[in-house]
N, C-alpha and C positions, 0 to 999 in steps of 0.2 A: 815800480811794479815789476816783479821778477817772475811771477807764476805764469808759465806758458799757457795753462788752461784758460786764463782770462783773455787770451788772444781770440778764442773761438767766438764769444759773444761780440767782441769788437769787430772782427772780420765779418761776422754775420750781419751786423748793422751796416757795414760799409758796402756789402754786396748789393747789387741792383740799384746802383746810384744813390746810396745812402737812404733807401726807403725805410721809414720808421717801422718798428715792430710795436703793435698795439696789444698791451697786456702782458703781465708776468706769466700767465698760463701759456700764452702763445710762445713767449720767449723760451720757456721751459721745454715745450714740445718741439720747437725748431732746433734747439741745441741737441735734444735727445735724438731726433731723427737724423741730424747731421752726423752724430757719433755712430748711429746704427747703420746708416746707409752709405756713408762716404768713408770707405776704408783708407783712402789716401790722405786723410787729414793728418798733418804732422804737428799737432798741438796737444797739450795735455788734456786729459779727459776728466769728465765729471762722473761721479757715481750716482746713479739714479735708483730710487726705491719706489715701489708701488705706494700711491697715496690717494687722497680723496678724488683727484681728477686725473689719475694715471701717473705716469713717471714724474718724479719730483726729485730735485737735487737741492739740498739745503745749502751746499757750497756754492752752487750757481746763484741761488737766491741772494746769498751774502755777498758774492762777488759783484753782482749787479748793483747792489747798494753801495759797495766800495767804489765801483767805477763811476757811479753817479757822484758820490762824495768827492772823488778825486778830480772831477771835471772832465772825465773822458767820455761820459755818456750823459745826455740831457734827458731828464724825466719830467714829463708834463702829465697832468691829470685831465681826463675828459670824463664827462658824464655820458653814460650809455643811454639809449632810448628807454631802457627799463629803470633808469634812475640810479643805477650803480655807478661806481667810480672805477675807471681803469687807467693804468699807467701807459704812457706812450714813450717809447725809447728811441732816441736818435743819437748817432755818433756826433760828437762835438769836433771843433777844429783841433782841440788838444788831442783827442782820440785819434784823429786822422794823422796828425803829425807824429804821434807815437808809433802808429802802424808803419808809416813811411820810414821812420828811423830804424825800426826792427828790420824791415826789408833791406835797407841800405847796409846795416851792420852784418846781416847774414848773407847779403848778396843773392837773395832769392825772394820770389814773391810769396806772400801768404796765400792760403787756398781760397781766395775770393771767388775765382771762377767756378770752383767746385761747389761753393755754397750758393752761387747765384741762381742756378736752376732750382735747387731745393727751395730757396726763399721765394722765387717767383711762383712756384707751384703751390706752396702752403701759406705764405704770408697773407694773401688776400682771401683765402678760403674762410668760409664761415667757421667760427670757433667750434661749434658742435660737429661739423663735418670733419674738421681737423682732428678733434678728439676721437671721433669714430674711426678715422683712418689709423690713428695711433693704437686705439684699442684692438681693432681688427688685426693689425700686424704684430702686436705685442701683448697678447692676452695675459701673460705672466705679470704685466704691469698694472692690471686692473683689479687685482684681488682685494684691494682696500677701497675701491671706487664707490663714490656716492651716486654715480650716474649709471643708469641702465641704458646702454646704447646698442643693445642687441637688435 
């Protein structure tokens, strides 16, 4: 795995004591907010476009699938109270070892501390509240939205 942008979802998953991220929509919004709000991130970036639920990156979506297939991220499915299915993402031991190796080779820490506060603020937030936060802060990313969160 050589693409540095894939480090961002991995480090995000490791932040806050490996707390899981529930749902691909939440993962998309957390990565988007990390890129928008944390200028000191020194990893590759994803390009986001306005989509049905705000900012969306096809590359991030594909990278998550690739990280799961490679064994770096574990994906479980849960049924929501409304009967829908959501994915729950967690860093695996292989993912942890990979991040440790990257840090050792570069002799510097990845931006986990920078992501910790962001993850602690938004990861447990109700999804509609998180979406409203993203929509309010980035109205340019809502032009194709199916949601009216005004």
